[in-house]
LUMSE-512680 format. One record per atom (N, C-alpha, C, O): atom name; x, y, z; residue number from 1. Coordinates in steps of 0.001 Angstrom, whole numbers, plus 500000, padded with zeros to 6 digits. Each point is the difference from the previous one (the first is absolute). Example, Ala and Ser with C-alpha at 12.3 -4.5 7.8 and 13.67 -1.06 7.14 Angstrom:
<rs>
   at       xx       yy       zz     i
    N   513190   494310   507800     1
   CA   499110   501190   500000     1
    C   500900   501200   500000     1
    O   501036   499981   500665     1
    N   498614   501069   498615     2
   CA   500820   501190   500060     2
    C   499230   501090   500730     2
    O   500509   501108   500169     2
</rs>
This chain:
<rs>
   at       xx       yy       zz     i
    N   301600   095401   273045     1
   CA   500362   501138   500976     1
    C   498875   500996   499590     1
    O   499621   500108   498834     1
    N   499869   500615   502208     2
   CA   499017   501032   499794     2
    C   500630   501314   500161     2
    O   500819   500172   500903     2
    N   498856   500771   498284     3
   CA   500519   501359   500072     3
    C   498996   500659   500731     3
    O   498823   499772   499722     3
    N   501504   501086   501255     4
   CA   499210   500873   500953     4
    C   500355   501331   499877     4
    O   500812   500489   500785     4
    N   498585   500283   498157     5
   CA   500360   501450   499666     5
    C   499693   500897   501245     5
    O   500711   500956   500309     5
    N   498328   498712   500284     6
   CA   499568   500835   501287     6
    C   500949   499827   501181     6
    O   499919   500761   500964     6
    N   501009   498220   498982     7
   CA   500690   499767   500987     7
    C   499487   498702   501116     7
    O   498997   499321   499778     7
    N   501737   500528   501225     8
   CA   499493   499133   500925     8
    C   499805   500777   501393     8
    O   500834   500672   500606     8
    N   497845   499052   499729     9
   CA   499464   500800   501354     9
    C   500495   499010   501186     9
    O   499853   498778   500037     9
    N   500751   502029   500888    10
   CA   500495   499163   501280    10
    C   499143   500657   501305    10
    O   499519   501131   499943    10
    N   500390   498189   500971    11
   CA   499439   500401   501196    11
    C   501134   500931   500608    11
    O   501156   499865   499597    11
    N   498558   500974   501263    12
   CA   500914   500928   500423    12
    C   501156   499351   500867    12
    O   501148   500426   499876    12
    N   498568   498593   500959    13
   CA   500856   499221   500783    13
    C   501066   499290   498862    13
    O   501208   500217   500095    13
    N   498315   499039   498975    14
   CA   500854   499482   499082    14
    C   500869   501022   499132    14
    O   501148   499775   499614    14
    N   498182   501276   500167    15
   CA   500765   500978   499291    15
    C   501253   500623   500855    15
    O   501075   500222   499442    15
    N   498752   499999   501705    16
   CA   500811   500619   500992    16
    C   501102   498833   500086    16
    O   501173   500292   499767    16
    N   498499   498505   500536    17
   CA   501057   498932   500033    17
    C   500814   499843   498803    17
    O   501178   499685   500171    17
    N   498382   500486   498632    18
   CA   500708   499992   498787    18
    C   500905   501197   499910    18
    O   501201   499842   499785    18
    N   498303   501274   500363    19
   CA   500917   501178   499894    19
    C   500944   499833   501177    19
    O   501162   500314   499742    19
    N   498622   499302   501373    20
   CA   501165   499968   501166    20
    C   500919   498907   499637    20
    O   501183   500152   500307    20
    N   498464   498786   499097    21
   CA   500976   498935   499440    21
    C   500810   500558   498832    21
    O   501196   499745   499861    21
    N   498094   501036   499293    22
   CA   500943   500540   498891    22
    C   500928   501050   500435    22
    O   501121   500083   499498    22
    N   498507   500647   501327    23
   CA   500893   501137   500709    23
    C   501215   499223   500534    23
    O   501133   500264   499598    23
    N   498615   498741   501346    24
   CA   500916   499295   500756    24
    C   501043   499483   498956    24
    O   501202   500255   500079    24
    N   498145   498892   498800    25
   CA   500987   499431   499073    25
    C   500742   500944   499185    25
    O   501111   499681   499576    25
    N   498386   501438   500169    26
   CA   500831   501154   499464    26
    C   501125   500481   500729    26
    O   501073   500290   499472    26
    N   498684   499791   501711    27
   CA   501132   500545   501002    27
    C   501025   498979   500047    27
    O   501191   500310   499985    27
    N   498405   498463   500070    28
   CA   501164   498773   500118    28
    C   500777   500141   498623    28
    O   501229   500065   499985    28
    N   498012   499979   498869    29
   CA   500711   499984   498833    29
    C   500902   501071   499805    29
    O   501108   499834   499489    29
    N   498360   501520   500988    30
   CA   500814   500952   499849    30
    C   501214   500098   500974    30
    O   500986   500687   499734    30
    N   498893   498637   501330    31
   CA   501124   499868   500959    31
    C   501167   499208   499333    31
    O   501188   500177   500269    31
    N   498283   498852   498752    32
   CA   501090   499257   499313    32
    C   500273   500530   498588    32
    O   500511   499272   499148    32
    N   499136   502031   500603    33
   CA   500128   500748   498749    33
    C   499418   498993   498960    33
    O   500686   499808   498996    33
    N   498322   499633   501106    34
   CA   499367   499409   498939    34
    C   498880   500741   499359    34
    O   499030   500405   500641    34
    N   501131   499768   498034    35
   CA   499102   500985   499379    35
    C   498693   499350   499266    35
    O   498933   500599   499863    35
    N   501312   498182   499727    36
   CA   498820   499300   499359    36
    C   499125   499264   501039    36
    O   500457   499300   500904    36
    N   498361   500913   498890    37
   CA   498851   499382   500843    37
    C   498820   499707   499154    37
    O   499349   500874   499427    37
    N   500411   497891   500522    38
   CA   498885   499569   499282    38
    C   498988   499357   500985    38
    O   500357   499397   501012    38
    N   498419   500770   498630    39
   CA   498827   499668   500841    39
    C   499063   499073   499263    39
    O   499458   500346   498950    39
    N   500350   498431   501629    40
   CA   499182   499045   499604    40
    C   498696   499966   500907    40
    O   500134   499920   501221    40
    N   498706   500135   498245    41
   CA   498972   499960   500913    41
    C   499035   498791   499439    41
    O   499611   499918   498835    41
    N   500106   499236   502137    42
   CA   498894   499012   499532    42
    C   498732   500225   500721    42
    O   499928   500336   501182    42
    N   498992   499438   497956    43
   CA   498659   500257   500548    43
    C   499246   498708   499895    43
    O   499823   499328   498984    43
    N   499765   500439   502231    44
   CA   499128   498629   500054    44
    C   498585   500418   499899    44
    O   499565   500784   500843    44
    N   499676   498774   498216    45
   CA   498638   500238   499629    45
    C   498897   499141   500682    45
    O   499581   499018   499389    45
    N   499963   501264   501739    46
   CA   499464   498961   501061    46
    C   498607   499655   499117    46
    O   499611   498832   500042    46
    N   499791   501929   499334    47
   CA   498871   499365   499107    47
    C   500379   499064   499053    47
    O   499364   498947   500040    47
    N   501570   501159   499053    48
   CA   500513   499244   499037    48
    C   500604   498544   500736    48
    O   499900   498893   499472    48
    N   500624   501324   501611    49
   CA   500791   498783   500702    49
    C   498723   499134   500602    49
    O   500079   498775   500098    49
    N   498857   501885   500257    50
   CA   498843   499196   500666    50
    C   499447   499240   498716    50
    O   499801   498785   500020    50
    N   499968   501991   498883    51
   CA   499402   499113   498882    51
    C   500804   498850   499500    51
    O   499530   498917   499653    51
    N   501917   501472   500342    52
   CA   500861   498817   499728    52
    C   500047   498795   500810    52
    O   500116   498861   499547    52
    N   499772   501509   501876    53
   CA   500002   498893   501038    53
    C   498717   499421   499847    53
    O   500005   498780   500170    53
    N   498625   501851   499494    54
   CA   498908   499221   499681    54
    C   500169   499014   498888    54
    O   499728   498817   500207    54
    N   500663   501553   498734    55
   CA   500261   499013   498931    55
    C   500898   498853   500326    55
    O   499742   498867   499595    55
    N   501347   501415   501157    56
   CA   500807   498810   500469    56
    C   499385   499147   500831    56
    O   500193   498790   499882    56
    N   498962   501733   501095    57
   CA   499245   499295   500706    57
    C   498963   499078   499378    57
    O   499830   498856   500423    57
    N   499481   501660   498565    58
   CA   499144   499122   499158    58
    C   500710   499042   499354    58
    O   499521   498867   500037    58
    N   501640   501318   499299    59
   CA   500631   499105   499421    59
    C   500550   498915   500812    59
    O   500061   498827   499629    59
    N   500360   501650   501563    60
   CA   500433   498871   501019    60
    C   498703   499129   500521    60
    O   500108   498796   500230    60
    N   498813   501832   499915    61
   CA   498781   499116   500595    61
    C   499677   499134   498882    61
    O   499612   498868   500291    61
    N   500489   501503   498283    62
   CA   499692   499124   498961    62
    C   500822   498802   499849    62
    O   499584   498879   499708    62
    N   501715   501492   500536    63
   CA   500960   498723   499938    63
    C   499968   499107   501286    63
    O   500444   498860   499865    63
    N   499145   501467   501216    64
   CA   499731   499301   501250    64
    C   498877   499120   499620    64
    O   499994   498785   500192    64
    N   498958   501964   499202    65
   CA   498713   499162   499773    65
    C   500240   498891   498856    65
    O   499508   498877   500107    65
    N   501174   501457   498941    66
   CA   500419   499036   499013    66
    C   500661   498771   500553    66
    O   499630   498840   499818    66
    N   501386   501569   500873    67
   CA   500778   498945   500784    67
    C   499133   499111   500717    67
    O   499927   498802   499724    67
    N   499400   501759   501207    68
   CA   498895   499366   500733    68
    C   499148   498979   499318    68
    O   499851   498839   500381    68
    N   499529   501799   498418    69
   CA   499201   499005   499115    69
    C   500782   498887   499288    69
    O   499382   498972   499724    69
    N   501768   501118   499988    70
   CA   501030   499003   499394    70
    C   500198   498949   501204    70
    O   499923   498792   499779    70
    N   500295   501639   501298    71
   CA   500418   499258   501128    71
    C   498659   498984   500389    71
    O   500143   498821   500324    71
    N   498746   501764   499594    72
   CA   498787   499433   500618    72
    C   499374   499148   498844    72
    O   499143   499190   500353    72
    N   501139   500872   498436    73
   CA   499572   499221   498820    73
    C   500527   498666   500055    73
    O   499750   499199   499099    73
</rs>
């Protein structure tokens, strides 16, 4: 897990959608007199995902090549 002391920067549209959703959720919870509200945020790091996918693609290509070599021998 990476700690981001400066916070997370969001595009304005994303920020507005998040705030709207939180407000709506809070109104619903308040209407049921539920006081506890936990928020779990998942962040998908596109750069890291691309690197991991490239590694997996390389491993897959190497496996396919080794199977082809075994088959053709």
